[in-house]
TIVO-2410 file (N, C-alpha, C; in nm, 3 decimals):
# residues 127
REC num residu      c1      c2      c3 atome chaine
REC   1      M   4.595  -1.214   0.531     N      A
REC   1      M   4.461  -1.231   0.536    CA      A
REC   1      M   4.402  -1.118   0.470     C      A
REC   2      T   4.257  -1.142   0.378     N      A
REC   2      T   4.267  -0.998   0.322    CA      A
REC   2      T   4.070  -1.035   0.357     C      A
REC   3      T   4.025  -0.903   0.365     N      A
REC   3      T   3.834  -0.884   0.351    CA      A
REC   3      T   3.823  -0.811   0.284     C      A
REC   4      T   3.722  -0.830   0.253     N      A
REC   4      T   3.660  -0.838   0.146    CA      A
REC   4      T   3.556  -0.683   0.183     C      A
REC   5      Q   3.578  -0.587   0.071     N      A
REC   5      Q   3.487  -0.482   0.162    CA      A
REC   5      Q   3.371  -0.482   0.067     C      A
REC   6      P   3.213  -0.433   0.146     N      A
REC   6      P   3.139  -0.443   0.040    CA      A
REC   6      P   3.203  -0.281  -0.056     C      A
REC   7      S   3.124  -0.317  -0.186     N      A
REC   7      S   3.152  -0.213  -0.267    CA      A
REC   7      S   2.980  -0.122  -0.259     C      A
REC   8      A   3.076   0.010  -0.347     N      A
REC   8      A   2.978   0.090  -0.344    CA      A
REC   8      A   2.843   0.010  -0.430     C      A
REC   9      A   2.848  -0.080  -0.520     N      A
REC   9      A   2.747  -0.133  -0.609    CA      A
REC   9      A   2.667  -0.218  -0.520     C      A
REC  10      D   2.712  -0.310  -0.407     N      A
REC  10      D   2.673  -0.362  -0.288    CA      A
REC  10      D   2.506  -0.308  -0.184     C      A
REC  11      P   2.453  -0.255  -0.221     N      A
REC  11      P   2.357  -0.215  -0.172    CA      A
REC  11      P   2.331  -0.251  -0.011     C      A
REC  12      A   2.314  -0.203   0.097     N      A
REC  12      A   2.318  -0.285   0.241    CA      A
REC  12      A   2.193  -0.351   0.190     C      A
REC  13      P   2.196  -0.437   0.347     N      A
REC  13      P   2.062  -0.529   0.314    CA      A
REC  13      P   1.968  -0.431   0.438     C      A
REC  14      R   1.856  -0.437   0.356     N      A
REC  14      R   1.707  -0.362   0.449    CA      A
REC  14      R   1.719  -0.412   0.574     C      A
REC  15      P   1.692  -0.342   0.706     N      A
REC  15      P   1.702  -0.428   0.833    CA      A
REC  15      P   1.526  -0.435   0.802     C      A
REC  16      K   1.520  -0.591   0.870     N      A
REC  16      K   1.393  -0.610   0.934    CA      A
REC  16      K   1.315  -0.555   1.012     C      A
REC  17      R   1.201  -0.493   1.019     N      A
REC  17      R   1.118  -0.397   1.108    CA      A
REC  17      R   1.079  -0.573   1.150     C      A
REC  18      R   1.085  -0.550   1.325     N      A
REC  18      R   1.036  -0.560   1.476    CA      A
REC  18      R   0.900  -0.627   1.480     C      A
REC  19      T   0.891  -0.728   1.483     N      A
REC  19      T   0.726  -0.760   1.529    CA      A
REC  19      T   0.657  -0.790   1.650     C      A
REC  20      F   0.636  -0.754   1.750     N      A
REC  20      F   0.559  -0.792   1.874    CA      A
REC  20      F   0.429  -0.880   1.885     C      A
REC  21      S   0.420  -0.948   1.953     N      A
REC  21      S   0.307  -1.044   1.940    CA      A
REC  21      S   0.211  -0.950   2.109     C      A
REC  22      P   0.090  -1.014   2.034     N      A
REC  22      P   0.017  -0.943   2.170    CA      A
REC  22      P   0.052  -0.989   2.319     C      A
REC  23      E   0.078  -1.112   2.347     N      A
REC  23      E   0.124  -1.126   2.420    CA      A
REC  23      E   0.241  -1.115   2.492     C      A
REC  24      Y   0.320  -1.082   2.385     N      A
REC  24      Y   0.456  -1.034   2.424    CA      A
REC  24      Y   0.430  -0.858   2.484     C      A
REC  25      K   0.338  -0.775   2.416     N      A
REC  25      K   0.341  -0.673   2.483    CA      A
REC  25      K   0.233  -0.682   2.567     C      A
REC  26      V   0.131  -0.702   2.601     N      A
REC  26      V   0.116  -0.753   2.789    CA      A
REC  26      V   0.188  -0.775   2.860     C      A
REC  27      R   0.308  -0.855   2.855     N      A
REC  27      R   0.409  -0.952   2.916    CA      A
REC  27      R   0.455  -0.765   2.999     C      A
REC  28      I   0.497  -0.741   2.857     N      A
REC  28      I   0.591  -0.620   2.896    CA      A
REC  28      I   0.560  -0.480   2.991     C      A
REC  29      V   0.362  -0.473   2.947     N      A
REC  29      V   0.359  -0.351   3.024    CA      A
REC  29      V   0.339  -0.403   3.123     C      A
REC  30      A   0.303  -0.510   3.179     N      A
REC  30      A   0.300  -0.559   3.291    CA      A
REC  30      A   0.377  -0.586   3.404     C      A
REC  31      E   0.499  -0.585   3.329     N      A
REC  31      E   0.648  -0.574   3.399    CA      A
REC  31      E   0.705  -0.420   3.378     C      A
REC  32      Y   0.706  -0.344   3.328     N      A
REC  32      Y   0.724  -0.215   3.302    CA      A
REC  32      Y   0.633  -0.168   3.423     C      A
REC  33      D   0.501  -0.157   3.453     N      A
REC  33      D   0.404  -0.099   3.570    CA      A
REC  33      D   0.456  -0.138   3.673     C      A
REC  34      A   0.432  -0.267   3.668     N      A
REC  34      A   0.532  -0.393   3.778    CA      A
REC  34      A   0.689  -0.333   3.826     C      A
REC  35      A   0.757  -0.219   3.754     N      A
REC  35      A   0.962  -0.213   3.833    CA      A
REC  35      A   0.903  -0.075   3.910     C      A
REC  36      P   1.055  -0.106   3.958     N      A
REC  36      P   0.990   0.066   4.067    CA      A
REC  36      P   1.055   0.175   4.008     C      A
REC  37      R   1.007   0.283   4.002     N      A
REC  37      R   1.057   0.400   3.912    CA      A
REC  37      R   1.188   0.386   3.875     C      A
REC  38      N   1.244   0.380   3.966     N      A
REC  38      N   1.375   0.343   3.897    CA      A
REC  38      N   1.464   0.291   3.785     C      A
REC  39      E   1.373   0.175   3.719     N      A
REC  39      E   1.392   0.056   3.673    CA      A
REC  39      E   1.318   0.091   3.567     C      A
REC  40      K   1.221   0.122   3.518     N      A
REC  40      K   1.144   0.164   3.433    CA      A
REC  40      K   1.223   0.163   3.280     C      A
REC  41      G   1.332   0.279   3.309     N      A
REC  41      G   1.403   0.288   3.195    CA      A
REC  41      G   1.519   0.123   3.136     C      A
REC  42      A   1.532   0.088   3.231     N      A
REC  42      A   1.645  -0.040   3.282    CA      A
REC  42      A   1.527  -0.188   3.189     C      A
REC  43      V   1.469  -0.155   3.211     N      A
REC  43      V   1.317  -0.247   3.085    CA      A
REC  43      V   1.351  -0.242   2.984     C      A
REC  44      L   1.305  -0.110   2.969     N      A
REC  44      L   1.313  -0.013   2.807    CA      A
REC  44      L   1.407  -0.088   2.736     C      A
REC  45      R   1.558  -0.049   2.821     N      A
REC  45      R   1.660  -0.036   2.723    CA      A
REC  45      R   1.731  -0.218   2.701     C      A
REC  46      R   1.671  -0.301   2.790     N      A
REC  46      R   1.682  -0.464   2.822    CA      A
REC  46      R   1.614  -0.520   2.689     C      A
REC  47      E   1.466  -0.435   2.650     N      A
REC  47      E   1.395  -0.503   2.565    CA      A
REC  47      E   1.431  -0.368   2.408     C      A
REC  48      R   1.515  -0.344   2.431     N      A
REC  48      R   1.515  -0.206   2.361    CA      A
REC  48      R   1.420  -0.141   2.268     C      A
REC  49      L   1.367  -0.084   2.389     N      A
REC  49      L   1.207  -0.032   2.311    CA      A
REC  49      L   1.229   0.125   2.365     C      A
REC  50      Y   1.111   0.170   2.385     N      A
REC  50      Y   1.058   0.323   2.392    CA      A
REC  50      Y   0.959   0.336   2.471     C      A
REC  51      H   0.973   0.465   2.546     N      A
REC  51      H   0.832   0.455   2.630    CA      A
REC  51      H   0.740   0.441   2.528     C      A
REC  52      S   0.724   0.545   2.419     N      A
REC  52      S   0.571   0.507   2.362    CA      A
REC  52      S   0.530   0.409   2.358     C      A
REC  53      H   0.633   0.288   2.357     N      A
REC  53      H   0.543   0.148   2.283    CA      A
REC  53      H   0.509   0.117   2.402     C      A
REC  54      V   0.545   0.165   2.527     N      A
REC  54      V   0.505   0.109   2.655    CA      A
REC  54      V   0.287   0.175   2.624     C      A
REC  55      T   0.338   0.308   2.592     N      A
REC  55      T   0.226   0.371   2.627    CA      A
REC  55      T   0.115   0.383   2.551     C      A
REC  56      E   0.151   0.326   2.425     N      A
REC  56      E   0.046   0.265   2.328    CA      A
REC  56      E  -0.019   0.193   2.289     C      A
REC  57      W   0.088   0.062   2.410     N      A
REC  57      W   0.026  -0.092   2.433    CA      A
REC  57      W  -0.096  -0.076   2.557     C      A
REC  58      R  -0.054   0.024   2.685     N      A
REC  58      R  -0.110  -0.010   2.788    CA      A
REC  58      R  -0.207   0.047   2.709     C      A
REC  59      A  -0.242   0.161   2.674     N      A
REC  59      A  -0.385   0.279   2.606    CA      A
REC  59      A  -0.467   0.195   2.553     C      A
REC  60      A  -0.431   0.022   2.448     N      A
REC  60      A  -0.476  -0.033   2.397    CA      A
REC  60      A  -0.517  -0.190   2.481     C      A
REC  61      R  -0.431  -0.204   2.520     N      A
REC  61      R  -0.485  -0.273   2.708    CA      A
REC  61      R  -0.633  -0.249   2.745     C      A
REC  62      D  -0.615  -0.124   2.811     N      A
REC  62      D  -0.667  -0.068   2.850    CA      A
REC  62      D  -0.811  -0.027   2.792     C      A
REC  63      A  -0.808  -0.015   2.661     N      A
REC  63      A  -0.910   0.001   2.602    CA      A
REC  63      A  -1.028  -0.179   2.593     C      A
REC  64      G  -0.937  -0.262   2.635     N      A
REC  64      G  -0.981  -0.378   2.602    CA      A
REC  64      G  -0.970  -0.467   2.493     C      A
REC  65      A  -0.846  -0.399   2.402     N      A
REC  65      A  -0.859  -0.470   2.288    CA      A
REC  65      A  -0.741  -0.543   2.237     C      A
REC  66      L  -0.726  -0.671   2.312     N      A
REC  66      L  -0.635  -0.721   2.281    CA      A
REC  66      L  -0.591  -0.752   2.140     C      A
REC  67      E  -0.686  -0.745   2.067     N      A
REC  67      E  -0.661  -0.793   1.927    CA      A
REC  67      E  -0.619  -0.608   1.855     C      A
REC  68      K  -0.629  -0.519   1.864     N      A
REC  68      K  -0.527  -0.349   1.853    CA      A
REC  68      K  -0.450  -0.464   1.933     C      A
REC  69      L  -0.356  -0.499   1.944     N      A
REC  69      L  -0.200  -0.462   2.035    CA      A
REC  69      L  -0.118  -0.584   1.917     C      A
REC  70      A  -0.200  -0.650   1.829     N      A
REC  70      A  -0.132  -0.691   1.668    CA      A
REC  70      A  -0.057  -0.565   1.629     C      A
REC  71      D   0.025  -0.588   1.579     N      A
REC  71      D   0.071  -0.550   1.493    CA      A
REC  71      D  -0.004  -0.488   1.326     C      A
REC  72      H  -0.065  -0.441   1.281     N      A
REC  72      H  -0.150  -0.414   1.200    CA      A
REC  72      H  -0.083  -0.393   1.039     C      A
REC  73      R   0.032  -0.282   1.070     N      A
REC  73      R   0.122  -0.232   0.975    CA      A
REC  73      R   0.171  -0.345   0.910     C      A
REC  74      T   0.246  -0.505   0.962     N      A
REC  74      T   0.242  -0.628   0.909    CA      A
REC  74      T   0.169  -0.705   0.808     C      A
REC  75      S   0.097  -0.676   0.882     N      A
REC  75      S  -0.017  -0.781   0.885    CA      A
REC  75      S  -0.087  -0.739   0.731     C      A
REC  76      P  -0.188  -0.869   0.609     N      A
REC  76      P  -0.224  -0.835   0.479    CA      A
REC  76      P  -0.356  -0.715   0.505     C      A
REC  77      A  -0.312  -0.592   0.442     N      A
REC  77      A  -0.447  -0.499   0.442    CA      A
REC  77      A  -0.609  -0.543   0.413     C      A
REC  78      R  -0.552  -0.623   0.280     N      A
REC  78      R  -0.650  -0.709   0.223    CA      A
REC  78      R  -0.670  -0.880   0.148     C      A
REC  79      A  -0.743  -0.941   0.141     N      A
REC  79      A  -0.705  -1.005   0.062    CA      A
REC  79      A  -0.666  -1.036  -0.044     C      A
REC  80      K  -0.568  -1.112  -0.120     N      A
REC  80      K  -0.485  -1.079  -0.235    CA      A
REC  80      K  -0.644  -1.147  -0.385     C      A
REC  81      K  -0.626  -1.085  -0.426     N      A
REC  81      K  -0.712  -1.100  -0.577    CA      A
REC  81      K  -0.655  -1.247  -0.643     C      A
REC  82      S  -0.750  -1.305  -0.708     N      A
REC  82      S  -0.710  -1.458  -0.762    CA      A
REC  82      S  -0.713  -1.410  -0.879     C      A
REC  83      T  -0.595  -1.478  -0.976     N      A
REC  83      T  -0.525  -1.411  -1.104    CA      A
REC  83      T  -0.662  -1.447  -1.161     C      A
REC  84      T  -0.763  -1.475  -1.183     N      A
REC  84      T  -0.818  -1.532  -1.282    CA      A
REC  84      T  -0.917  -1.345  -1.245     C      A
REC  85      D  -0.938  -1.336  -1.121     N      A
REC  85      D  -1.002  -1.248  -1.122    CA      A
REC  85      D  -0.957  -1.049  -1.145     C      A
REC  86      T  -0.811  -1.114  -1.121     N      A
REC  86      T  -0.718  -0.954  -1.164    CA      A
REC  86      T  -0.728  -0.951  -1.280     C      A
REC  87      E  -0.725  -1.097  -1.395     N      A
REC  87      E  -0.692  -1.112  -1.578    CA      A
REC  87      E  -0.865  -1.011  -1.616     C      A
REC  88      N  -0.982  -1.114  -1.524     N      A
REC  88      N  -1.076  -1.024  -1.595    CA      A
REC  88      N  -1.078  -0.870  -1.541     C      A
REC  89      E  -1.055  -0.826  -1.448     N      A
REC  89      E  -1.049  -0.689  -1.485    CA      A
REC  89      E  -1.002  -0.614  -1.521     C      A
REC  90      K  -0.858  -0.650  -1.576     N      A
REC  90      K  -0.796  -0.584  -1.640    CA      A
REC  90      K  -0.870  -0.586  -1.832     C      A
REC  91      L  -0.879  -0.739  -1.842     N      A
REC  91      L  -0.936  -0.718  -1.994    CA      A
REC  91      L  -1.101  -0.623  -1.945     C      A
REC  92      R  -1.195  -0.655  -1.875     N      A
REC  92      R  -1.273  -0.539  -1.890    CA      A
REC  92      R  -1.229  -0.406  -1.890     C      A
REC  93      R  -1.169  -0.365  -1.830     N      A
REC  93      R  -1.061  -0.151  -1.860    CA      A
REC  93      R  -1.010  -0.204  -2.016     C      A
REC  94      Q  -0.956  -0.339  -2.077     N      A
REC  94      Q  -0.980  -0.317  -2.207    CA      A
REC  94      Q  -1.056  -0.299  -2.264     C      A
REC  95      V  -1.185  -0.318  -2.237     N      A
REC  95      V  -1.294  -0.376  -2.370    CA      A
REC  95      V  -1.357  -0.171  -2.350     C      A
REC  96      E  -1.346  -0.168  -2.255     N      A
REC  96      E  -1.406   0.004  -2.162    CA      A
REC  96      E  -1.308   0.094  -2.269     C      A
REC  97      R  -1.190   0.022  -2.268     N      A
REC  97      R  -1.081   0.221  -2.373    CA      A
REC  97      R  -1.152   0.166  -2.492     C      A
REC  98      Q  -1.138   0.038  -2.510     N      A
REC  98      Q  -1.161   0.068  -2.709    CA      A
REC  98      Q  -1.291   0.028  -2.707     C      A
REC  99      E  -1.411   0.046  -2.633     N      A
REC  99      E  -1.544   0.107  -2.650    CA      A
REC  99      E  -1.513   0.280  -2.688     C      A
REC 100      K  -1.468   0.354  -2.604     N      A
REC 100      K  -1.470   0.410  -2.548    CA      A
REC 100      K  -1.343   0.489  -2.724     C      A
REC 101      E  -1.261   0.450  -2.756     N      A
REC 101      E  -1.248   0.454  -2.930    CA      A
REC 101      E  -1.305   0.451  -3.018     C      A
REC 102      L  -1.348   0.327  -3.002     N      A
REC 102      L  -1.429   0.334  -3.102    CA      A
REC 102      L  -1.553   0.415  -3.184     C      A
REC 103      A  -1.615   0.443  -3.026     N      A
REC 103      A  -1.741   0.599  -2.993    CA      A
REC 103      A  -1.690   0.697  -3.090     C      A
REC 104      R  -1.556   0.751  -3.045     N      A
REC 104      R  -1.478   0.859  -3.067    CA      A
REC 104      R  -1.436   0.779  -3.210     C      A
REC 105      N  -1.372   0.736  -3.248     N      A
REC 105      N  -1.365   0.700  -3.410    CA      A
REC 105      N  -1.528   0.719  -3.467     C      A
REC 106      K  -1.622   0.656  -3.429     N      A
REC 106      K  -1.731   0.669  -3.534    CA      A
REC 106      K  -1.857   0.812  -3.515     C      A
REC 107      A  -1.760   0.899  -3.422     N      A
REC 107      A  -1.854   1.038  -3.395    CA      A
REC 107      A  -1.748   1.103  -3.528     C      A
REC 108      A  -1.562   1.079  -3.498     N      A
REC 108      A  -1.533   1.202  -3.593    CA      A
REC 108      A  -1.500   1.138  -3.768     C      A
REC 109      L  -1.578   0.961  -3.772     N      A
REC 109      L  -1.647   0.993  -3.915    CA      A
REC 109      L  -1.756   1.031  -3.942     C      A
REC 110      E  -1.828   1.021  -3.918     N      A
REC 110      E  -1.951   1.088  -3.907    CA      A
REC 110      E  -1.915   1.229  -3.937     C      A
REC 111      I  -1.840   1.336  -3.868     N      A
REC 111      I  -1.821   1.411  -3.883    CA      A
REC 111      I  -1.759   1.441  -4.026     C      A
REC 112      L  -1.664   1.368  -4.077     N      A
REC 112      L  -1.623   1.384  -4.172    CA      A
REC 112      L  -1.683   1.400  -4.329     C      A
REC 113      G  -1.770   1.230  -4.293     N      A
REC 113      G  -1.907   1.278  -4.392    CA      A
REC 113      G  -1.941   1.387  -4.431     C      A
REC 114      K  -2.020   1.433  -4.302     N      A
REC 114      K  -2.059   1.567  -4.330    CA      A
REC 114      K  -2.000   1.730  -4.374     C      A
REC 115      A  -1.911   1.696  -4.345     N      A
REC 115      A  -1.798   1.786  -4.401    CA      A
REC 115      A  -1.741   1.726  -4.552     C      A
REC 116      S  -1.793   1.610  -4.552     N      A
REC 116      S  -1.750   1.601  -4.708    CA      A
REC 116      S  -1.845   1.614  -4.801     C      A
REC 117      T  -1.976   1.627  -4.812     N      A
REC 117      T  -2.078   1.608  -4.831    CA      A
REC 117      T  -2.133   1.786  -4.832     C      A
REC 118      L  -2.099   1.906  -4.720     N      A
REC 118      L  -2.088   2.024  -4.739    CA      A
REC 118      L  -1.984   2.040  -4.836     C      A
REC 119      L  -1.852   1.997  -4.887     N      A
REC 119      L  -1.776   2.019  -4.961    CA      A
REC 119      L  -1.790   2.018  -5.112     C      A
REC 120      E  -1.867   1.906  -5.164     N      A
REC 120      E  -1.903   1.870  -5.252    CA      A
REC 120      E  -2.014   1.984  -5.289     C      A
REC 121      M  -2.108   1.974  -5.192     N      A
REC 121      M  -2.213   2.098  -5.198    CA      A
REC 121      M  -2.132   2.208  -5.258     C      A
REC 122      I  -2.003   2.273  -5.190     N      A
REC 122      I  -2.010   2.393  -5.196    CA      A
REC 122      I  -1.905   2.378  -5.325     C      A
REC 123      S  -1.893   2.324  -5.414     N      A
REC 123      S  -1.774   2.237  -5.520    CA      A
REC 123      S  -1.913   2.280  -5.564     C      A
REC 124      E  -2.023   2.245  -5.666     N      A
REC 124      E  -2.098   2.196  -5.688    CA      A
REC 124      E  -2.218   2.387  -5.781     C      A
REC 125      S  -2.183   2.407  -5.651     N      A
REC 125      S  -2.259   2.565  -5.674    CA      A
REC 125      S  -2.153   2.684  -5.672     C      A
REC 126      A  -2.026   2.634  -5.722     N      A
REC 126      A  -1.920   2.678  -5.746    CA      A
REC 126      A  -1.867   2.711  -5.883     C      A
REC 127      D  -1.931   2.585  -5.977     N      A
REC 127      D  -1.941   2.572  -6.141    CA      A
REC 127      D  -2.016   2.630  -6.185     C      A
***
């Protein structure tokens, strides 16, 4: 019987971050608070949690913010822009860049024209 060993080229799958619902957090904090002093650690081990989880969840509960118990690290921070908005923004930036380049080129042409005129005047006076 042969077993396949993962090769060095195969990266290990990334672990999935656990998420906890607000109801779960409230239930665990209540259970932890109700547990006798010598059984609080057993609650944490059973749920694979740290004391800092319970402390953070208790503070949010005491502040009266049940919605603060939601895990905001995994929730979307902002709504996705539509593809047309993204494309419009990209095109606006491109137009701004090209307008700046055009202004720079016009200024360079103006300077070259003045330099050419100056050189013609110098060559005429030298003759």
